[in-house]
N, CA, C and O of each residue as an XYZ file, in Angstrom:
524
protein
N       6.014    -18.524      5.307
C       5.735    -17.390      4.518
C       5.974    -17.673      3.014
O       7.103    -18.069      2.721
N       4.898    -17.496      1.838
C       5.296    -17.205      0.569
C       5.799    -16.047      0.287
O       5.789    -15.211      1.191
N       6.320    -15.715     -0.906
C       6.611    -14.521     -1.593
C       6.182    -14.467     -2.608
O       5.792    -15.451     -3.236
N       6.139    -12.745     -3.196
C       5.693    -12.641     -4.654
C       6.244    -11.374     -5.081
O       6.325    -10.443     -4.280
N       6.675    -11.252     -6.425
C       7.409    -10.080     -6.528
C       6.999     -9.484     -8.120
O       6.576    -10.246     -8.990
N       7.155     -8.328     -8.295
C       6.562     -7.741     -9.524
C       6.759     -6.354     -9.671
O       6.387     -5.521     -8.845
N       7.475     -6.057    -10.957
C       7.856     -4.898    -11.056
C       6.691     -4.071    -11.837
O       6.189     -4.490    -12.880
N       6.260     -2.649    -11.110
C       5.213     -2.217    -11.742
C       5.498     -1.120    -12.587
O       6.235     -0.307    -12.030
N       5.167     -0.812    -13.751
C       5.472      0.044    -14.736
C       4.954      1.594    -14.954
O       3.976      1.997    -14.324
N       5.644      2.420    -15.858
C       4.955      3.535    -15.750
C       3.243      3.567    -15.736
O       2.533      2.692    -16.231
N       2.769      4.794    -15.047
C       1.270      4.819    -15.479
C       0.352      3.763    -14.470
O      -0.872      3.661    -14.551
N       1.081      3.123    -13.655
C       0.208      2.088    -12.877
C      -0.249      2.908    -11.849
O       0.277      3.995    -11.607
N      -1.197      2.457    -11.225
C      -1.831      3.158     -9.765
C      -1.333      2.102     -8.939
O      -1.624      0.924     -9.144
N      -0.271      2.656     -7.611
C      -0.047      1.785     -7.012
C      -0.903      0.563     -6.094
O      -0.685     -0.648     -6.047
N      -1.909      1.355     -5.425
C      -2.777      0.874     -4.718
C      -3.564     -0.138     -5.586
O      -3.887     -1.227     -5.112
N      -3.925      0.277     -7.062
C      -4.765     -0.621     -7.544
C      -4.058     -1.828     -8.131
O      -4.660     -2.827     -8.526
N      -2.678     -1.667     -8.165
C      -1.883     -2.879     -8.664
C      -1.714     -4.090     -7.561
O      -1.420     -5.257     -7.819
N      -1.995     -3.475     -6.173
C      -1.887     -4.438     -5.275
C      -2.848     -5.008     -4.836
O      -2.802     -6.072     -4.218
N      -4.041     -4.247     -5.151
C      -5.527     -5.183     -4.959
C      -5.351     -6.022     -6.287
O      -5.660     -7.213     -6.265
N      -4.928     -5.516     -7.295
C      -5.108     -6.748     -8.365
C      -4.198     -8.066     -8.343
O      -4.548     -9.163     -8.779
N      -2.869     -7.732     -7.706
C      -2.030     -8.887     -7.472
C      -2.731     -9.734     -6.394
O      -2.821    -10.945     -6.599
N      -3.193     -9.249     -5.357
C      -3.821     -9.876     -4.419
C      -5.099    -10.475     -4.900
O      -5.402    -11.466     -4.236
N      -5.733    -10.254     -5.613
C      -7.083    -10.829     -5.970
C      -6.389    -12.097     -7.279
O      -6.943    -13.178     -7.481
N      -5.373    -11.729     -7.873
C      -5.083    -12.742     -9.172
C      -4.325    -13.586     -8.442
O      -4.436    -14.694     -8.965
N      -3.686    -13.631     -7.604
C      -2.937    -14.482     -6.605
C      -3.620    -15.202     -5.407
O      -3.023    -16.207     -5.021
N      -4.649    -14.906     -4.814
C      -5.694    -15.287     -4.247
C      -5.215    -15.054     -3.010
O      -5.443    -15.945     -2.192
N      -4.323    -13.647     -2.459
C      -3.870    -13.256     -1.347
C      -4.807    -12.948     -0.334
O      -5.370    -11.854     -0.302
N      -5.043    -13.985      0.627
C      -5.883    -13.340      1.892
C      -5.510    -12.893      2.707
O      -6.160    -11.952      3.162
N      -4.302    -13.275      3.348
C      -3.304    -12.756      4.188
C      -1.847    -12.706      4.002
O      -0.983    -13.578      3.907
N      -1.833    -11.004      3.970
C      -0.472    -10.884      3.435
C       0.100     -9.447      3.990
O      -0.560     -8.705      4.717
N       1.382     -9.184      3.549
C       2.100     -8.165      3.966
C       2.669     -7.468      2.884
O       2.800     -8.151      1.868
N       3.048     -6.288      2.817
C       3.721     -5.278      2.126
C       5.158     -5.426      2.412
O       5.554     -4.480      3.093
N       5.996     -6.208      2.155
C       7.270     -6.234      2.531
C       8.401     -5.045      1.997
O       9.268     -4.569      2.730
N       8.185     -4.662      0.497
C       8.917     -3.732      0.177
C       8.264     -3.033     -1.069
O       7.474     -3.636     -1.795
N       8.640     -1.713     -1.280
C       8.292     -1.328     -2.409
C       9.409     -0.039     -2.633
O       9.543      0.943     -1.903
N      10.124     -0.353     -3.816
C      10.886      0.661     -4.402
C      10.787      1.236     -5.659
O      10.631      0.574     -6.686
N      10.884      2.623     -5.610
C      10.704      3.066     -6.878
C      10.079      4.525     -6.767
O      10.139      5.331     -5.839
N       9.570      4.593     -7.792
C       9.266      6.620     -7.739
C       7.801      6.701     -8.171
O       7.176      5.824     -8.767
N       7.344      7.924     -7.763
C       5.743      8.252     -8.382
C       5.771      9.810     -9.272
O       6.645     10.676     -9.286
N       4.695      9.758     -9.846
C       4.689     11.099    -10.419
C       3.448     11.649    -10.039
O       3.201     12.819    -10.334
N       2.714     11.024     -9.482
C       1.121     11.610     -8.936
C       1.242     10.860     -7.770
O       1.703      9.723     -7.671
N       0.625     11.846     -6.563
C       0.829     11.217     -5.184
C      -0.939     11.499     -4.593
O      -1.503     12.592     -4.644
N      -1.295     10.754     -4.282
C      -2.379     10.854     -3.463
C      -2.596      9.926     -2.192
O      -2.995      8.762     -2.239
N      -2.271     10.627     -1.067
C      -2.470     10.019      0.471
C      -3.370     10.886      1.120
O      -3.755     11.984      0.719
N      -3.813     10.026      2.635
C      -4.674     10.510      3.354
C      -3.393     10.854      4.574
O      -2.412     10.199      4.925
N      -3.895     12.092      4.967
C      -2.843     12.895      5.966
C      -3.451     12.244      7.364
O      -4.554     11.699      7.381
N      -2.616     12.361      8.518
C      -2.807     11.921      9.951
C      -3.942     12.457     10.004
O      -4.238     13.267      9.127
N      -4.945     12.119     11.130
C      -6.062     12.596     11.432
C      -7.137     11.827     10.459
O      -8.298     11.682     10.841
N      -6.747     11.400      9.336
C      -8.028     10.763      8.645
C      -8.888     11.568      7.883
O      -9.777     11.146      7.144
N      -8.588     12.766      8.093
C      -9.734     13.812      7.527
C      -9.407     14.430      5.973
O     -10.237     14.630      5.086
N      -8.269     14.616      5.932
C      -8.180     15.562      4.677
C      -6.947     14.689      4.082
O      -6.149     14.050      4.769
N      -6.951     14.806      2.446
C      -5.899     14.362      1.369
C      -4.796     15.141      1.213
O      -4.737     16.329      1.527
N      -3.797     14.404      0.668
C      -2.720     15.340      0.152
C      -2.592     15.032     -1.314
O      -2.579     13.825     -1.554
N      -2.483     15.923     -2.470
C      -2.795     15.479     -4.011
C      -1.280     16.053     -4.470
O      -0.853     17.030     -3.855
N      -0.688     15.626     -5.242
C       0.277     16.399     -5.995
C       1.048     15.721     -7.148
O       1.106     14.502     -7.311
N       1.615     16.625     -7.905
C       2.392     16.024     -9.248
C       3.660     16.474     -9.120
O       3.996     17.611     -8.789
N       4.407     15.493     -9.408
C       5.780     15.840     -9.474
C       6.701     14.879     -9.476
O       6.365     13.880    -10.112
N       7.995     14.842     -8.858
C       8.854     13.797     -8.832
C       8.940     13.175     -7.305
O       9.613     13.755     -6.452
N       8.378     12.229     -7.076
C       8.722     11.609     -5.532
C       9.216     10.326     -5.322
O       8.557      9.428     -5.846
N      10.195     10.010     -4.697
C      10.907      8.663     -4.346
C      10.386      7.666     -3.400
O      10.589      7.943     -2.218
N       9.856      6.735     -3.607
C       9.415      5.800     -2.527
C      10.370      5.322     -1.546
O      11.165      4.451     -1.900
N      10.400      5.765     -0.374
C      11.401      5.839      0.900
C      11.022      4.570      1.769
O      11.785      3.751      2.281
N       9.560      4.629      1.799
C       9.024      3.482      2.374
C       7.655      2.827      2.337
O       6.836      3.733      2.492
N       7.067      1.713      2.208
C       6.213      1.218      1.791
C       5.828      0.216      2.678
O       6.711     -0.625      2.853
N       4.713      0.020      3.344
C       4.501     -1.045      4.279
C       3.052     -1.129      4.685
O       2.474     -0.098      5.029
N       2.385     -2.368      4.666
C       1.122     -2.596      5.316
C       0.403     -4.045      5.320
O       1.044     -5.096      5.347
N      -0.737     -3.986      5.294
C      -1.372     -5.477      5.536
C      -2.344     -5.692      4.051
O      -2.667     -4.761      3.315
N      -2.694     -7.115      3.840
C      -3.627     -7.492      2.886
C      -4.532     -8.295      3.685
O      -4.097     -9.197      4.401
N      -5.860     -7.999      3.597
C      -6.793     -8.979      4.388
C      -8.019     -9.188      3.602
O      -8.818     -8.265      3.443
N      -8.183    -10.226      3.159
C      -9.397    -10.430      2.272
C      -9.864     -9.531      1.421
O     -10.986     -9.071      1.634
N      -9.036     -9.052      0.178
C      -9.523     -8.250     -0.673
C      -9.286     -6.742     -0.315
O      -9.553     -5.889     -1.161
N      -8.708     -6.328      1.123
C      -8.753     -5.136      1.607
C      -7.144     -4.631      1.733
O      -6.379     -5.508      2.134
N      -6.736     -3.727      1.527
C      -5.362     -3.105      2.249
C      -5.328     -2.068      3.067
O      -6.215     -1.214      3.049
N      -4.354     -2.025      3.837
C      -4.012     -0.945      4.765
C      -2.657     -0.461      4.457
O      -1.668     -0.890      5.051
N      -2.608      0.389      3.572
C      -0.732      0.464      3.568
C      -0.614      2.048      3.697
O      -1.464      2.888      3.402
N       0.862      2.263      4.296
C       1.408      3.406      4.418
C       2.475      3.741      3.434
O       3.085      2.794      2.938
N       2.771      4.893      3.101
C       3.912      5.087      2.301
C       4.317      6.281      2.865
O       3.570      6.943      3.586
N       5.581      6.642      2.554
C       6.540      7.706      2.624
C       7.527      7.954      1.557
O       8.493      7.239      1.295
N       7.157      9.110      0.938
C       8.001      9.578     -0.155
C       8.881     10.783      0.079
O       8.733     11.441      1.109
N       9.792     11.106     -0.828
C      10.601     12.166     -0.661
C      10.644     12.983     -1.835
O      10.724     12.363     -2.895
N      10.604     14.409     -1.899
C      10.651     15.009     -3.002
C      12.148     15.555     -3.546
O      13.229     15.355     -2.991
N      11.910     16.276     -4.745
C      13.099     16.673     -5.069
C      14.210     17.662     -4.481
O      15.178     18.083     -5.116
N      13.920     17.932     -3.261
C      14.163     18.831     -2.254
C      14.527     18.017     -1.168
O      14.862     18.675     -0.183
N      14.569     16.812     -1.032
C      14.664     15.751     -0.182
C      13.782     16.016      1.004
O      14.139     15.619      2.113
N      12.569     16.710      0.825
C      11.548     16.834      2.159
C      10.431     15.472      1.877
O       9.897     15.122      0.824
N      10.347     14.978      3.051
C       9.410     13.824      3.169
C       8.212     14.124      3.709
O       7.943     15.048      4.477
N       7.308     13.055      3.138
C       6.053     13.267      3.484
C       5.548     11.791      3.642
O       6.215     10.873      3.166
N       4.340     11.551      4.329
C       3.961      9.949      4.518
C       2.318      9.917      4.721
O       1.837     10.935      5.218
N       1.588      9.047      4.447
C       0.345      9.029      5.412
C      -0.095      7.647      4.673
O       0.752      6.766      4.519
N      -1.423      7.470      4.222
C      -2.086      6.431      4.168
C      -2.202      6.133      2.199
O      -2.692      6.969      1.439
N      -1.781      5.141      1.865
C      -2.092      4.897      0.328
C      -3.340      5.183     -0.391
O      -4.124      4.286     -0.080
N      -3.725      5.750     -0.952
C      -4.967      6.256     -1.725
C      -4.850      5.660     -3.032
O      -3.688      5.698     -3.439
N      -5.581      5.179     -3.739
C      -5.970      5.313     -5.249
C      -5.436      6.801     -5.664
O      -5.739      7.790     -4.996
N      -4.738      6.857     -6.654
C      -4.160      8.015     -7.426
C      -2.652      8.214     -7.347
O      -2.009      9.172     -7.777
N      -2.175      7.049     -6.670
C      -0.709      7.261     -6.549
C      -0.008      6.545     -7.805
O       0.088      5.318     -7.787
N       0.443      7.220     -8.804
C       0.702      6.887     -9.934
C       2.411      6.594    -10.275
O       3.263      7.444    -10.016
N       2.630      5.695    -10.689
C       4.158      5.114    -10.822
C       4.738      5.996    -11.932
O       4.300      5.896    -13.079
N       5.552      6.718    -11.670
C       6.406      7.168    -12.798
C       7.462      6.173    -13.404
O       6.863      5.552    -14.282
N       8.653      5.783    -13.336
C       9.328      5.094    -14.511
C       9.394      3.540    -13.822
O       9.554      2.556    -14.543
N       9.261      3.436    -12.436
C       9.144      1.678    -11.966
C       8.863      1.504    -10.347
O       9.494      2.264     -9.613
N       8.308      0.919     -9.973
C       8.115      0.318     -8.716
C       8.528     -1.127     -8.347
O       7.941     -2.068     -8.882
N       9.405     -1.310     -7.554
C       9.764     -2.919     -7.720
C       9.019     -3.102     -6.193
O       9.187     -2.428     -5.177
N       8.222     -4.155     -6.404
C       7.186     -4.374     -5.228
C       7.377     -5.674     -4.803
O       7.389     -6.493     -5.722
N       7.544     -6.152     -3.589
C       7.403     -7.543     -2.868
C       6.429     -7.885     -1.895
O       6.226     -6.980     -1.086
N       5.758     -8.934     -1.725
C       4.508     -9.202     -0.610
C       5.160    -10.218     -0.107
O       6.011    -10.887     -0.693
N       4.727    -10.368      1.122
C       4.671    -11.645      1.802
C       3.240    -12.000      2.049
O       2.363    -11.229      2.440
N       3.094    -13.567      1.702
C       1.810    -14.311      1.832
C       2.152    -14.880      3.175
O       3.201    -15.423      3.524
N       0.876    -14.612      3.976
C       0.992    -15.392      5.481
C       0.682    -16.631      5.481
O      -0.464    -16.675      5.034
N       1.069    -17.775      5.746
C       0.513    -19.052      5.760
C      -0.101    -19.363      7.098
O      -1.218    -19.880      7.129
N       0.510    -19.101      8.138
C      -0.022    -19.483      9.360
C      -0.977    -18.501     10.462
O      -1.248    -18.636     11.655
N      -1.392    -17.279      9.257
C      -2.528    -16.524      9.975
C      -3.639    -16.283      9.006
O      -3.270    -16.228      7.832
N      -4.683    -16.155      9.189
C      -5.920    -15.964      8.699
C      -6.466    -14.616      8.868
O      -6.889    -14.568     10.023
N      -6.669    -13.462      8.260
C      -6.698    -12.025      8.222
C      -7.967    -11.453      7.726
O      -8.242    -11.776      6.571
N      -8.821    -10.661      8.345
C      -9.800    -10.235      7.695
C      -9.965     -8.985      8.229
O      -9.170     -8.624      9.097
N     -11.059     -8.081      7.789
C     -11.534     -6.850      8.455
C     -12.908     -6.723      8.885
O     -13.861     -7.175      8.250
N     -12.987     -6.083     10.002
C     -14.130     -6.061     10.851
C     -14.584     -4.250     11.413
O     -13.858     -3.407     11.939
N     -15.586     -4.201     11.150
C     -15.909     -2.667     11.291
C     -15.693     -2.507     12.857
O     -16.352     -3.241     13.594
N     -14.976     -1.762     13.302
C     -14.995     -1.153     14.684
C     -15.455      0.084     15.172
O     -14.872      1.107     14.816
N     -16.553      0.145     16.044
C     -17.228      1.427     16.362
C     -16.436      2.319     16.983
O     -16.559      3.521     16.748
N     -15.559      1.863     17.819
C     -14.641      2.994     18.338
C     -13.686      3.789     17.534
O     -13.398      4.940     17.864
N     -13.127      3.144     16.365
C     -12.228      3.728     15.154
C     -13.284      4.438     14.166
O     -13.058      5.591     13.797
N     -14.357      3.801     13.767
C     -14.932      4.083     12.641
C     -14.697      3.511     11.179
O     -15.424      3.691     10.203
N     -13.482      2.758     11.247
C     -12.975      2.043     10.198
C     -13.153      0.490     10.396
O     -13.420     -0.008     11.489
N     -12.948     -0.352      9.030
C     -12.858     -1.500      9.206
C     -11.475     -1.974      9.530
O     -10.598     -1.732      8.700
N     -11.156     -2.633     10.655
C      -9.797     -2.967     11.164
C      -9.421     -4.537     11.296
O     -10.245     -5.450     11.337
N      -8.010     -4.670     11.355
C      -7.438     -6.110     11.224
C      -7.980     -7.053     12.127
O      -7.945     -6.769     13.324
N      -8.420     -8.007     11.805
C      -8.482     -9.265     12.877
C      -7.697    -10.021     12.172
O      -7.857    -10.190     10.963
N      -6.717    -10.583     12.894
C      -5.687    -11.674     12.524
C      -6.078    -12.831     13.649
O      -6.350    -12.623     14.832
N      -6.034    -14.031     13.000
C      -6.282    -15.317     13.861
C      -4.888    -16.352     13.440
O      -4.664    -16.536     12.244
N      -4.249    -16.811     14.185
C      -3.173    -17.674     13.901
C      -4.107    -19.095     13.791
O      -5.130    -19.407     14.400
N      -3.239    -19.900     12.648
C      -4.077    -20.889     12.349
C      -2.690    -22.260     12.474
O      -2.970    -23.442     12.270
């Protein structure tokens, strides 16, 4: 596995930045290893995949993980607010970095990953093949 690291700055859209990094670095099969920082705007999909949550405020990223497969991402995020309440869900466009986000990605060299539509789930799901 190879690694990639970048510090994202204020007003950067977190999901768009991960997609940009994957494209610029030709990351076809990868994982989000770590994301440490804070957001000032949140947009995540709730469990059940029907509703989204939007908020403005001060949120610390307490967990960021997911997969990158041929230009698509599936990323989950957990956030803690000023009262230390924690929320989490599926990362959507609209999560805006406040002061910083330290992002580390892993580039998988022994797997080929892509996404295919799964009629059972209704989503493009990960297909991973060891090479």
